[in-house]
C-alpha positions in Angstrom: 130.1 125.0 101.0 126.4 124.6 101.2 125.0 121.0 101.8 123.5 119.2 99.2 121.5 116.3 98.6 121.9 114.7 94.8 119.2 112.9 93.0 119.5 110.6 90.1 122.8 111.4 87.3 124.2 113.7 85.1 122.3 113.8 81.6 122.9 116.0 78.6 120.4 118.0 79.9 121.5 120.9 82.2 121.5 120.2 85.8 118.3 121.4 87.6 119.1 122.9 91.6 116.7 123.6 94.0 116.9 126.6 96.6 113.9 125.9 99.4 112.1 128.7 101.5 112.5 130.1 104.9 112.6 127.3 107.7 112.9 124.5 105.0 115.5 122.2 104.1 116.9 120.3 100.8 115.0 117.1 102.4 111.8 119.1 102.0 112.2 118.8 98.2 112.9 115.1 98.2 109.5 114.1 96.3 109.8 116.4 93.7 113.6 116.0 93.2 112.9 112.4 93.1 110.3 112.7 90.2 112.5 115.2 88.3 115.4 113.1 88.3 114.3 110.9 86.0 115.8 113.0 83.0 118.4 114.9 84.3 120.8 115.2 87.5 118.7 117.3 90.6 120.6 119.1 93.4 118.6 119.7 96.3 120.4 122.8 98.7 120.4 123.5 102.4 120.6 127.4 102.4 122.9 129.2 104.8 121.7 129.1 108.2 119.3 126.0 107.2 119.6 122.1 107.7 123.3 120.8 107.2 124.8 123.8 106.0 127.0 126.1 107.8 125.7 128.6 110.4 126.7 132.4 109.9 126.3 135.7 111.4 124.2 137.2 108.4 121.5 136.2 106.1 121.3 138.6 103.2 120.3 137.7 99.6 123.8 138.7 98.4 125.1 136.4 100.8 123.1 133.8 99.6 123.6 134.3 96.1 127.1 134.4 96.4 126.7 130.8 98.4 124.6 129.7 95.1 127.5 130.7 92.9 130.0 128.6 94.7 127.8 125.5 94.6 127.4 126.1 90.7 131.0 126.7 90.1 131.9 123.9 91.7 129.1 121.6 89.6 131.0 122.6 86.6 128.9 125.4 85.0 125.4 126.9 84.1 122.5 125.1 85.8 118.5 125.4 85.8 116.9 126.5 89.0 113.8 126.2 91.1 113.6 128.5 93.9 110.7 128.7 96.1 109.9 131.8 98.7 113.1 132.7 100.2 114.9 130.7 97.7 113.2 132.1 94.8 114.8 135.7 96.1 117.9 134.0 96.6 117.6 132.7 93.0 116.5 136.1 91.7 119.6 137.8 93.2 121.9 135.1 92.1 120.8 135.6 88.4 121.1 139.2 88.7 124.6 139.5 90.4 125.9 136.1 88.7 123.7 135.8 85.2 125.9 133.3 83.8 125.3 131.0 86.2 121.9 130.0 85.2 120.2 129.1 82.1 116.5 129.0 83.0 115.1 130.1 86.3 111.6 129.0 88.0 110.3 131.2 90.9 107.7 129.2 92.8 105.3 132.1 94.6 107.5 135.2 95.4 108.1 138.6 93.8 111.4 140.5 93.8 109.9 143.4 96.1 109.5 143.7 100.2 106.8 142.4 102.2 105.0 143.7 104.8 104.4 140.7 107.2 107.2 138.7 109.1 107.8 135.3 110.1 109.3 135.9 113.1 106.8 134.9 115.0 107.3 131.3 114.2 111.2 131.5 115.7 109.0 133.0 119.0 107.3 129.5 118.5 110.0 127.6 117.9 112.3 129.1 120.9 109.2 128.2 123.3 109.2 124.5 122.7 110.9 122.6 125.5 113.5 120.6 123.4 114.0 118.5 126.7 110.4 117.0 126.5 110.5 115.8 123.2 110.9 112.3 122.4 109.6 112.2 118.9 108.9 114.9 116.5 104.9 114.5 117.7 105.7 115.6 121.2 107.1 118.9 119.3 103.9 119.6 117.1 101.9 119.3 120.2 103.8 121.9 121.8 103.8 124.0 118.8 99.8 123.1 118.4 99.1 124.6 122.2 101.0 127.5 120.8 98.8 128.3 118.0 100.9 127.1 115.2 98.7 125.4 112.3 98.8 121.9 111.7 100.8 122.2 108.2 103.3 123.9 109.5 103.8 121.9 112.8 104.8 119.2 110.8 107.1 121.3 108.1 109.1 123.0 111.4 109.7 119.6 113.2 111.3 118.4 110.1 114.3 120.4 110.8 114.2 119.2 114.6 117.7 117.5 115.5 116.1 114.9 117.8 119.0 113.0 118.8 120.7 116.3 119.7 117.5 118.0 120.7 118.1 120.8 118.6 116.7 122.7 116.0 118.7 122.8 112.6 117.7 126.6 111.8 119.8 129.3 113.1 117.1 131.1 114.7 119.2 133.7 116.1 120.9 134.9 112.7 117.1 134.3 110.9 115.6 136.6 113.7 118.4 139.2 113.4 117.9 139.5 109.5 114.5 139.2 109.0 113.9 142.4 107.8 116.2 141.5 104.9 114.5 138.0 104.2 111.2 139.9 104.0 113.0 142.3 101.7 114.5 142.5 98.7 118.2 144.1 97.5 117.7 147.4 95.4 119.2 147.3 92.0 118.9 148.2 88.3 120.7 144.9 87.2 118.8 143.0 84.7 118.8 139.3 83.6 117.7 138.2 80.0 117.4 134.4 80.8 113.9 132.7 80.5 112.2 132.9 83.9 108.6 131.7 85.1 107.0 133.1 87.9 104.7 130.3 89.0 102.2 131.1 91.8 99.7 128.9 93.7 96.0 130.4 92.4 94.9 130.7 96.1 98.3 132.7 97.1 98.6 136.7 97.2 102.3 136.8 97.1 102.9 138.0 93.3 100.4 140.3 92.8 99.3 142.2 88.8 101.1 145.4 90.1 104.4 143.2 90.6 104.7 142.7 87.0 106.0 146.1 85.8 108.9 145.6 88.4 109.2 142.2 87.4 109.6 143.0 83.5 112.0 145.3 84.4 114.4 142.9 86.0 113.6 139.9 84.2 113.0 140.6 80.7 112.2 137.4 79.3 109.7 136.6 82.3 106.4 134.5 82.1 103.6 134.4 84.5 101.3 130.8 85.5 99.2 129.9 88.3 98.8 126.0 89.7 95.3 125.8 90.8 94.0 124.2 94.1 96.9 125.6 96.0 98.5 128.4 97.6 102.0 129.4 98.7 103.1 125.7 99.3 101.9 125.0 95.4 104.9 122.3 95.5 103.5 120.3 98.1 99.6 121.0 97.9 100.0 120.3 94.1 102.9 118.2 93.1 101.8 116.6 90.5 100.9 120.2 88.6 103.9 121.5 89.7 106.7 118.7 88.3 104.1 118.7 84.9 105.0 122.6 84.7 108.5 122.7 86.1 109.2 119.6 83.5 107.5 121.4 80.6 109.6 124.8 81.5 112.7 123.2 81.7 112.5 121.5 78.6 111.4 124.4 76.2 
């Protein structure tokens, strides 16, 4: 089963689960989880092939949705969920494949569509880091900088470094092999009628007006909102507004 990090304690409100994006981890969401756990239990999840969760030979959205469904079933029933980027696609697939698992869903800066760009260049960069010369995270960040990785992503990637064992907590082989699946989205005619908020960064181009008809066809009770002063990493760039919006949506 997936590794989880729990924040707070169960209350009369549904548990909130958080599914991170590609190359992320449950730990990346610690600050958001700590702010939201004052009124409900929050469980941040390491997705397969990330963090402390199992490494597998495949990394499809059907796989990830089944993983999430297993965690929810073990927890005891429907939950609210935040899914960012890859985690948002996994959460949408969960809603379509396991509709009883969720009560409300917040999809952070992603649409149920295939994207033409790839994130494989970062796998190549991480593979080029000489881990034998890494004593601290800053050493790896310096190497990533020399490889052309922007500063914000240097810090983000090195959060997945297992320093004592000089290894990445990312299954780079499987993620590289299944990158076309990660950039895509499963073809389906399924629909989910639960309340869904598609929350985007105002400076991001991941969720476009032309995506809305497809979103509405799959998620009939979908709503749209934008957070100012942020892009794709909206929860990190504008955490106060993200938390306020999430709280308002899940408490409605």
